[in-house]
C-alpha positions as CSV (number, residue, x, y, z in Angstrom):
1,X,-23.9,43.0,0.7
2,X,-24.9,46.1,-0.9
3,X,-23.1,46.8,-4.3
4,X,-21.6,50.2,-2.8
5,X,-21.5,49.4,0.9
6,X,-19.7,51.7,3.3
7,X,-15.8,51.0,3.4
8,X,-16.3,50.0,7.0
9,X,-18.8,47.5,6.2
10,X,-16.8,46.1,3.3
11,X,-13.6,46.0,5.6
12,X,-15.4,44.0,8.1
13,X,-16.8,41.4,5.3
14,X,-13.3,41.3,3.7
15,X,-11.8,40.5,7.4
16,X,-14.0,37.7,7.9
17,X,-13.9,36.2,4.3
18,X,-9.8,36.3,4.4
19,X,-9.6,34.9,7.9
20,X,-11.8,31.8,6.8
21,X,-9.4,31.3,3.8
22,X,-6.2,31.1,5.9
23,X,-4.6,27.8,7.3
24,X,-4.7,28.8,11.0
25,X,-5.8,31.4,13.7
26,X,-2.7,33.5,13.2
27,X,-2.7,33.2,9.5
28,X,-6.5,34.4,9.6
29,X,-5.6,37.4,11.7
30,X,-2.9,38.3,9.1
31,X,-5.2,37.8,6.3
32,X,-7.7,40.0,7.8
33,X,-5.1,42.8,7.8
34,X,-5.2,42.9,4.1
35,X,-8.6,44.2,4.0
36,X,-7.4,47.7,4.0
37,X,-5.1,46.8,0.9
38,X,-7.9,45.5,-1.0
39,X,-10.0,48.6,-0.3
40,X,-7.4,50.9,-1.8
41,X,-8.6,50.5,-5.3
42,X,-11.6,48.2,-5.3
43,X,-15.0,50.1,-4.8
44,X,-17.4,47.2,-5.6
45,X,-17.7,43.8,-3.9
46,X,-17.0,42.2,-7.5
47,X,-13.6,44.1,-7.9
48,X,-12.7,43.8,-4.1
49,X,-13.0,40.0,-4.4
50,X,-11.0,39.7,-7.7
51,X,-8.2,41.7,-5.9
52,X,-8.4,39.2,-3.0
53,X,-8.0,36.5,-5.4
54,X,-4.9,38.0,-6.7
55,X,-3.3,38.8,-3.4
56,X,-4.1,35.3,-1.7
57,X,-2.7,33.4,-4.9
58,X,-5.7,32.0,-6.4
59,X,-9.8,32.2,-6.8
60,X,-9.9,28.7,-4.9
61,X,-9.0,30.1,-1.7
62,X,-11.7,32.5,-1.9
63,X,-14.2,30.1,-3.1
64,X,-13.3,27.5,-0.2
65,X,-13.7,30.4,2.3
66,X,-17.1,31.7,1.0
67,X,-18.4,28.0,0.9
68,X,-17.3,27.4,4.5
69,X,-20.1,28.1,7.1
70,X,-19.6,31.1,9.3
71,X,-17.7,30.4,12.3
72,X,-16.4,27.0,11.0
73,X,-12.9,26.1,12.2
74,X,-10.0,25.7,9.8
75,X,-8.9,22.2,9.1
76,X,-5.6,22.8,10.9
77,X,-7.5,24.1,14.1
78,X,-9.8,21.1,14.3
79,X,-9.4,19.8,18.0
80,X,-9.5,16.1,18.3
81,X,-11.4,14.0,20.9
82,X,-11.1,15.7,24.4
83,X,-8.4,13.1,25.8
84,X,-6.8,12.1,22.2
85,X,-3.7,12.8,20.6
86,X,-1.8,11.2,17.7
87,X,1.8,10.1,17.9
88,X,3.5,8.9,14.6
89,X,6.8,8.6,12.8
90,X,7.3,10.8,9.9
91,X,7.6,8.5,6.7
92,X,9.8,9.1,3.8
93,X,9.0,11.2,0.8
94,X,7.5,14.5,0.0
95,X,4.3,16.1,1.6
96,X,1.4,15.5,-0.6
97,X,-1.4,18.4,-0.2
98,X,-1.2,19.1,3.6
99,X,-0.4,15.7,4.5
100,X,3.2,14.4,5.2
101,X,3.8,10.5,4.7
102,X,3.4,8.7,7.9
103,X,5.1,5.5,9.2
104,X,4.0,3.8,12.4
105,X,1.3,5.9,14.1
106,X,-1.0,5.5,17.0
107,X,-3.9,7.4,18.6
108,X,-3.4,7.8,22.5
109,X,-6.3,8.4,24.9
110,X,-4.7,10.3,27.8
111,X,-7.4,9.0,30.2
112,X,-6.2,5.7,29.5
113,X,-2.7,6.4,30.7
114,X,-1.5,6.6,34.4
115,X,-2.2,10.1,35.1
116,X,-0.9,11.8,38.3
117,X,-1.5,15.0,40.3
118,X,1.4,17.2,40.8
119,X,1.8,21.0,41.7
120,X,4.6,22.7,39.5
121,X,5.5,25.9,37.8
122,X,4.2,26.6,34.6
123,X,5.7,29.1,32.1
124,X,2.3,30.4,30.5
125,X,0.7,30.9,34.0
126,X,3.8,32.1,35.3
127,X,3.3,30.5,38.6
128,X,2.8,27.2,40.4
129,X,-0.5,25.3,39.6
130,X,-1.9,21.9,40.6
131,X,-2.2,19.6,37.4
132,X,-3.2,16.1,36.4
133,X,-1.6,14.4,33.7
134,X,1.5,12.7,32.4
135,X,5.2,13.4,31.5
136,X,5.8,13.9,27.7
137,X,8.8,11.8,28.0
138,X,6.6,8.8,29.4
139,X,4.2,9.1,26.3
140,X,6.9,8.9,23.8
141,X,8.7,6.2,25.6
142,X,5.5,4.1,25.7
143,X,5.4,4.4,21.7
144,X,9.2,3.1,21.8
145,X,10.5,5.1,18.9
146,X,13.4,3.9,17.1
147,X,16.9,5.2,18.2
148,X,17.5,7.0,14.9
149,X,14.7,9.3,15.9
150,X,15.7,12.1,18.0
151,X,13.3,15.1,17.5
152,X,9.8,15.3,18.7
153,X,7.7,18.0,16.8
154,X,4.8,18.9,19.0
155,X,1.8,19.9,17.0
156,X,-0.8,22.3,18.4
157,X,-4.4,23.0,17.7
158,X,-3.7,26.5,16.5
159,X,-1.2,25.2,13.9
160,X,2.0,25.8,16.0
161,X,4.8,23.2,15.7
162,X,7.4,23.2,18.4
163,X,10.5,20.9,17.9
164,X,11.8,19.2,21.2
165,X,15.1,17.2,21.2
166,X,13.7,14.3,23.5
167,X,17.0,12.4,23.5
168,X,18.7,15.3,25.2
169,X,18.5,14.4,28.9
170,X,19.6,18.2,29.7
171,X,16.9,19.9,27.7
172,X,14.0,17.3,28.9
173,X,15.2,18.1,32.6
174,X,15.1,21.7,32.2
175,X,11.8,21.9,30.3
176,X,10.1,19.0,32.3
177,X,7.4,18.9,29.6
178,X,4.2,17.6,31.0
179,X,0.9,17.0,29.2
180,X,-2.0,18.1,31.7
181,X,-5.5,16.6,31.3
182,X,-6.8,19.2,34.0
183,X,-6.0,21.7,36.6
184,X,-7.0,23.2,39.7
185,X,-10.4,25.1,39.5
186,X,-8.9,27.8,41.6
187,X,-5.6,28.2,43.7
188,X,-5.2,25.3,46.2
189,X,-8.6,24.1,45.1
190,X,-9.4,20.7,43.5
191,X,-8.1,19.2,40.3
192,X,-10.7,19.0,37.7
193,X,-10.2,17.1,34.3
194,X,-10.8,19.0,31.1
195,X,-10.7,22.3,33.1
196,X,-7.9,24.9,32.0
197,X,-7.9,28.7,32.7
198,X,-7.6,30.8,29.5
199,X,-4.6,32.5,29.2
200,X,-5.3,36.4,28.8
201,X,-2.7,38.6,27.1
202,X,-1.4,41.9,28.6
203,X,-0.5,45.2,27.0
204,X,-2.4,47.7,24.9
205,X,-1.0,46.2,21.6
206,X,-1.3,42.6,22.3
207,X,-4.1,40.5,20.5
208,X,-7.5,40.4,22.9
209,X,-8.1,36.9,22.1
210,X,-7.1,34.8,24.9
211,X,-5.2,31.3,24.5
212,X,-8.0,28.7,25.2
213,X,-7.1,25.0,25.8
214,X,-9.5,21.9,25.0
215,X,-8.9,18.5,26.4
216,X,-5.0,19.2,27.5
217,X,-2.3,21.6,28.0
218,X,1.2,21.3,27.7
219,X,3.1,22.4,30.9
220,X,6.6,23.5,30.6
221,X,8.9,24.6,33.6
222,X,10.2,27.7,31.9
223,X,9.9,29.8,28.7
224,X,13.2,29.0,27.5
225,X,13.6,26.8,24.3
226,X,16.8,25.3,22.9
227,X,16.3,26.4,19.4
228,X,15.9,30.2,20.2
229,X,18.9,32.4,20.5
230,X,20.0,33.5,23.9
231,X,19.9,37.0,22.9
232,X,16.2,36.5,22.2
233,X,15.3,35.0,25.4
234,X,13.3,35.0,27.6
235,X,11.5,37.8,25.8
236,X,10.7,35.6,22.8
237,X,9.3,32.2,23.6
238,X,7.1,29.6,21.5
239,X,5.6,28.3,24.7
240,X,3.9,31.5,25.3
241,X,1.6,31.0,22.3
242,X,0.8,27.3,22.4
243,X,-2.5,25.9,22.9
244,X,-3.8,22.2,23.2
245,X,-1.5,19.4,21.9
246,X,-3.0,17.5,19.1
247,X,0.1,15.4,17.9
248,X,3.6,14.4,18.4
249,X,5.6,13.8,15.2
250,X,8.7,11.9,15.5
251,X,11.6,12.6,12.9
252,X,15.5,12.5,12.8
253,X,16.6,16.1,13.2
254,X,19.4,16.1,10.4
255,X,17.2,14.8,7.5
256,X,14.2,16.8,8.7
257,X,16.1,20.2,8.4
258,X,17.7,19.2,5.3
259,X,14.5,19.8,3.5
260,X,14.6,23.6,4.6
261,X,18.5,23.9,3.7
262,X,18.3,25.5,0.2
263,X,21.9,24.7,-0.4
264,X,25.1,24.9,1.5
265,X,26.2,28.5,0.6
266,X,27.0,30.3,3.9
267,X,24.3,32.9,3.5
268,X,21.6,30.2,3.1
269,X,23.0,28.4,5.9
270,X,22.6,31.4,8.1
271,X,19.2,32.1,6.9
272,X,18.2,28.6,7.8
273,X,19.5,28.9,11.2
274,X,17.5,32.2,11.7
275,X,14.4,30.5,10.5
276,X,15.1,27.7,13.1
277,X,15.6,30.2,15.8
278,X,12.6,32.7,15.2
279,X,10.4,31.3,12.5
280,X,9.8,27.6,12.5
281,X,7.3,27.6,15.3
282,X,4.6,29.4,13.4
283,X,5.6,29.2,9.8
284,X,6.1,26.3,7.6
285,X,7.7,25.8,4.0
286,X,5.7,23.9,1.2
287,X,3.5,22.6,3.7
288,X,6.1,21.1,5.8
289,X,6.2,22.3,9.5
290,X,4.0,24.8,11.4
291,X,0.6,26.3,10.1
292,X,0.1,29.0,12.5
293,X,1.3,31.8,10.5
294,X,1.5,32.1,6.6
295,X,3.4,29.2,4.8
296,X,6.7,31.0,3.3
297,X,6.0,29.7,-0.3
298,X,2.6,28.1,-0.7
299,X,0.4,29.6,-2.1
300,X,2.2,32.8,-2.3
301,X,6.0,33.3,-1.9
302,X,6.4,35.5,0.9
303,X,9.9,37.0,-0.2
304,X,8.1,38.5,-3.2
305,X,5.5,39.8,-1.1
306,X,7.9,41.4,1.7
307,X,10.5,42.9,-0.8
308,X,13.1,44.5,-0.6
309,X,14.5,42.9,2.6
310,X,14.0,45.9,4.6
311,X,10.2,45.4,4.2
312,X,10.6,42.2,6.0
313,X,12.7,43.7,8.6
314,X,9.9,46.5,9.4
315,X,7.5,43.6,9.4
316,X,9.3,41.3,11.8
317,X,11.0,43.7,14.2
318,X,8.1,46.1,14.7
319,X,4.4,45.7,15.6
320,X,1.8,48.4,14.1
321,X,0.3,50.6,16.5
322,X,-3.0,49.2,15.6
323,X,-2.1,45.6,16.0
324,X,-4.7,44.9,18.4
325,X,-7.5,46.4,16.5
326,X,-6.6,44.5,13.4
327,X,-5.9,41.2,15.3
328,X,-2.3,40.8,14.5
329,X,-0.8,38.2,16.6
330,X,2.6,38.0,15.5
331,X,5.0,39.5,18.3
332,X,7.8,42.1,17.3
333,X,11.1,40.2,17.1
334,X,13.0,43.0,18.7
335,X,16.1,40.8,18.7
336,X,16.0,40.8,14.6
337,X,18.7,42.9,13.1
338,X,18.2,44.5,9.2
339,X,21.2,42.2,8.6
340,X,19.4,39.2,9.8
341,X,16.2,40.1,7.9
342,X,18.4,40.4,4.7
343,X,19.7,36.9,5.4
344,X,16.6,35.5,6.1
345,X,14.9,37.1,2.9
346,X,17.6,35.5,0.7
347,X,16.9,32.2,2.3
348,X,13.2,32.6,1.7
349,X,13.8,33.5,-1.8
350,X,16.0,30.1,-2.3
351,X,13.4,27.9,-0.8
352,X,10.8,29.4,-2.9
353,X,12.5,29.1,-6.1
354,X,14.5,25.9,-5.8
355,X,13.2,22.2,-5.4
356,X,12.6,21.0,-1.8
357,X,14.2,17.7,-1.2
358,X,12.0,15.0,0.6
359,X,12.5,13.8,4.1
360,X,14.8,10.7,4.2
361,X,14.8,8.8,7.3
362,X,18.1,7.2,8.5
363,X,18.5,3.3,8.8
364,X,16.7,2.1,11.7
365,X,18.5,1.2,15.2
366,X,17.4,-0.1,18.4
367,X,15.0,1.9,20.2
368,X,16.0,3.2,23.7
369,X,14.0,5.5,26.3
370,X,14.1,9.2,25.5
371,X,15.8,11.7,27.7
372,X,18.8,9.2,28.7
């Protein structure tokens, strides 16, 4: 790039570079949106990149991004073999780097399982389609998890992590989650393995990039999720943004969420509740949880970037008019109040400034089938 390239060229260059340094597709879009901030003061590529290093939390991220070949996928977005998904039990102890401890684990080939053809409603397609696949409950049951484990964290290729209380029969009946290996090529047409129609988003402010599936698609019967506040549904749904399933992490819910507690003071408990209702599907904390959006602590504590709390409120409750142009994927959380944002900001500061307790699994018990 020329030393004094036009601002538009420098902005495009920065968008590509920052997107490659981020952990997931959504994070990449958010990072790309920082390009105008970097251009406010920096006039040369050298000064611009220096400012980028400061904002992203270290030169190492920039070096990694620049060293990566153009178009290469980020680590969290790597899609496994077309029919393979991982299922594992979360092990005791803290996360090391990007990896959490693992207990028993297994790589499953969906093609080796008894797949069935069914016609059923899908929340993302908003209609009935014919699919070939297997029920999520059947996959978990084959793994025979210990009775002490009651939460399945579904990991997706784009970095999302959606928890499902698989022991709750009412939840499993309502969602009826189904791992599809293929679907009909057209309405009432033949079902084809490894074929899925892209999800195209609507609206002038929507991100133009479609949701694309590789190898499988999780089909759920409705947009509802048990963790999301009733007042936010059905407008807000984690299922609307999920792509292909890559892994199933089995945990005990109580000690898993205890990692995010940051104390038992009432405002912090309320902050954790808001995180669980609105944030956990896309954002993690200290590399625990989702990687679709920015981690709330690492490498940059977001409470310090979004302060005062009113700044956080404007960020989550409203979507910029140029969101589609800038590739911003985060939906406007219209149900979030300014008081909610203030409570959430206080919790974000607490988890960033206090030690995170490691996951500690409860004593083992006799396994039983999920959803019963």
